[in-house]
C-alpha positions as CSV (number, residue, x, y, z in Angstrom):
1,M,0.0,0.0,0.0
2,L,1.2,3.5,-0.8
3,P,1.9,5.9,2.1
4,I,-0.9,8.4,2.8
5,A,-0.4,11.8,4.4
6,G,-0.8,11.8,8.1
7,S,-0.4,8.0,8.5
8,G,1.9,6.9,11.2
9,P,2.2,5.6,14.8
10,V,-0.5,6.3,17.4
11,E,0.3,9.1,19.7
12,R,-0.1,9.3,23.5
13,A,-3.1,11.4,24.4
14,D,-0.9,14.2,26.0
15,A,1.4,14.2,22.9
16,A,-1.6,14.4,20.6
17,R,-3.0,17.4,22.6
18,N,0.4,19.2,22.4
19,R,0.7,18.5,18.7
20,Q,-2.8,20.0,18.1
21,K,-1.9,23.0,20.2
22,I,1.3,23.5,18.3
23,V,-0.3,23.1,14.9
24,R,-3.2,25.5,15.8
25,A,-0.7,28.1,17.1
26,A,1.4,27.8,14.0
27,A,-1.7,28.2,11.8
28,K,-2.7,31.3,13.8
29,L,0.7,32.8,13.5
30,V,1.0,32.1,9.7
31,A,-2.4,33.6,9.2
32,A,-1.4,36.7,11.1
33,K,2.2,37.1,10.0
34,G,2.6,35.1,6.9
35,I,5.3,32.4,6.5
36,D,7.6,34.5,8.8
37,G,5.2,33.7,11.6
38,L,6.5,30.1,11.6
39,A,9.4,30.8,14.0
40,L,9.4,27.8,16.3
41,D,10.0,29.9,19.5
42,E,7.0,32.1,18.6
43,V,4.9,29.0,17.9
44,A,5.9,27.5,21.3
45,A,4.9,30.8,23.1
46,E,1.6,31.0,21.3
47,A,0.8,27.3,22.0
48,G,1.8,27.6,25.7
49,V,4.3,24.8,25.5
50,G,8.1,24.7,26.0
51,I,10.3,25.1,23.0
52,G,11.7,21.6,23.7
53,T,8.1,20.2,23.2
54,V,7.9,21.9,19.8
55,Y,11.4,20.6,18.7
56,R,10.6,17.0,19.9
57,R,7.6,16.9,17.6
58,F,8.8,19.2,14.8
59,P,12.6,19.3,14.5
60,D,12.4,22.2,12.0
61,K,10.1,24.6,10.3
62,G,9.7,22.2,7.4
63,A,8.2,19.5,9.5
64,L,5.8,22.0,11.1
65,A,4.9,23.3,7.6
66,Q,4.1,19.7,6.5
67,A,1.8,19.4,9.5
68,L,0.0,22.6,8.5
69,L,-0.5,21.2,5.0
70,D,-1.6,17.8,6.1
71,E,-5.4,18.3,5.7
72,N,-5.0,19.9,2.3
73,E,-2.7,17.1,1.2
74,R,-5.3,14.5,2.3
75,E,-8.0,16.2,0.4
76,F,-5.8,16.3,-2.7
77,Q,-5.0,12.6,-2.4
78,E,-8.6,11.7,-1.9
79,A,-9.6,13.7,-5.0
80,F,-7.2,11.9,-7.4
81,I,-7.5,8.5,-5.8
82,S,-11.3,8.3,-5.5
83,G,-12.8,11.6,-6.5
84,P,-14.9,12.4,-9.5
85,P,-13.3,12.6,-13.0
86,P,-11.4,14.1,-14.6
87,L,-9.0,14.2,-11.5
88,G,-10.4,10.9,-10.1
89,P,-11.0,7.6,-11.8
90,G,-13.3,7.3,-14.8
91,A,-11.6,9.7,-17.2
92,P,-8.9,8.7,-19.8
93,A,-5.4,8.8,-18.4
94,A,-4.4,11.9,-20.4
95,Q,-7.3,13.9,-19.0
96,R,-6.5,12.7,-15.5
97,L,-2.9,13.7,-16.0
98,R,-3.8,17.2,-17.1
99,A,-6.3,17.6,-14.2
100,F,-3.7,16.4,-11.7
101,L,-1.1,18.9,-12.9
102,E,-3.6,21.8,-13.0
103,K,-4.9,21.0,-9.5
104,Y,-1.3,20.9,-8.2
105,V,-0.8,24.4,-9.6
106,D,-4.0,25.5,-7.8
107,R,-2.6,24.1,-4.6
108,L,0.7,25.9,-5.2
109,E,-1.2,29.1,-5.8
110,T,-2.9,28.8,-2.4
111,H,-0.1,27.3,-0.3
112,G,3.1,27.9,-2.4
113,E,5.2,29.6,0.3
114,L,4.2,27.1,3.0
115,L,4.9,24.2,0.6
116,M,8.3,25.8,-0.2
117,V,9.2,25.7,3.5
118,A,8.1,22.1,3.8
119,E,10.1,21.1,0.8
120,T,13.3,23.0,1.4
121,E,13.9,23.3,5.1
122,T,15.6,19.9,5.2
123,P,17.7,18.6,2.2
124,M,15.8,16.3,0.0
125,A,12.6,16.7,2.1
126,R,10.4,16.9,-0.9
127,F,11.4,13.5,-2.2
128,V,11.2,11.5,1.0
129,T,7.7,12.4,2.0
130,G,4.9,9.9,1.5
131,A,3.0,12.6,-0.4
132,Y,5.7,12.9,-3.1
133,R,6.0,9.1,-3.5
134,L,2.2,8.9,-3.9
135,H,2.1,11.7,-6.4
136,H,5.0,10.1,-8.3
137,G,3.4,6.7,-8.3
138,H,0.1,8.1,-9.5
139,L,1.8,9.8,-12.4
140,V,3.8,6.7,-13.2
141,A,0.5,4.7,-13.5
142,L,-1.1,7.4,-15.7
143,L,1.9,7.8,-17.9
144,T,2.3,4.0,-18.3
145,E,-1.3,3.8,-19.4
146,I,-0.8,6.6,-21.9
147,E,2.5,5.3,-23.4
148,P,3.4,1.8,-22.0
149,E,6.9,1.7,-23.7
150,A,8.1,5.1,-22.3
151,D,10.2,5.5,-19.1
152,A,7.3,6.5,-16.9
153,H,9.4,7.0,-13.8
154,F,11.6,9.5,-15.4
155,R,8.7,11.3,-17.0
156,A,6.9,11.5,-13.7
157,D,9.9,13.1,-12.1
158,A,10.2,15.5,-15.1
159,L,6.6,16.5,-14.7
160,L,6.8,17.0,-10.9
161,A,10.1,19.0,-11.1
162,P,8.4,22.3,-12.3
163,L,5.9,21.8,-9.5
164,A,8.5,22.2,-6.8
165,A,7.2,25.0,-4.6
166,A,10.4,27.1,-4.9
167,Q,10.2,26.9,-8.7
168,Y,6.6,27.9,-8.6
169,V,7.1,30.8,-6.3
170,Y,9.9,32.0,-8.5
171,Q,7.8,31.7,-11.7
172,R,4.9,33.6,-10.1
173,Q,7.1,36.7,-10.1
174,S,6.7,36.9,-13.9
175,M,3.9,34.4,-14.9
176,T,0.3,33.8,-14.1
177,P,-1.0,30.4,-12.9
178,E,-2.7,30.0,-16.4
179,Q,0.7,30.5,-18.1
180,I,2.3,27.9,-15.8
181,K,-0.6,25.5,-16.5
182,A,-0.2,26.1,-20.3
183,G,3.6,25.4,-20.0
184,L,2.9,22.1,-18.1
185,R,0.4,21.1,-20.8
186,D,3.2,21.7,-23.4
187,L,5.6,19.7,-21.3
188,Y,3.4,16.6,-20.9
189,R,2.4,16.6,-24.6
190,A,6.1,16.5,-25.5
C-alpha cells in the first residue's frame, strides 16, 4: 500500500494534545504574519508549551509546515485516488494527468510559500515524503497507461520538477497560474 499523508504511529493522548496546540498556534501565526510567523520559538509561546516540546515533535520549520499542509494534502489525495473525474478515476489517463497537474498548480497558488518551507527546510525533504511518493506513483500509473513503452518513472519526475514550490514561487514573479498550466500542458504533450 502506498503511504498516505498523516499516517503513522498512534500518539499518546498528551502528545496528541500538544501536537494539536502547536499546529493550531502555528496556523494562527502564519495567518497573522505570513510564513515569517513560523518561527518555532513564537509557535511555542503561542501554544503555551516549551520550545523543547515543539522541537521534539517538529525538528524544524519544514516538519511544522508539513503538518500545517496535512489536511490539504489529504483532500488532494482523496480527489485523485477516488474523487470524480477528470481528476479521479473514470476519465482517460491523459485527462487525469492534465487535471492532476492543474490541481497541483492550484494548490501551489494557495499554499506555495508554506509548501516551499516544507520542501526545502531539510535537504531532499520533498522527495522523501509519502506525499511525493504517492504523487509520483500516481503519475507513473497514468503515464504507463498513456504510453506503455516510455520511461514513466523519469517522466513522472520530469513533470513533478516544475511543481517544486520554490520553482513555482519564483515563476509567479513573472507568470500567471494560467501561463504555468499552459507550460505544463506543453511539457506533458512533448
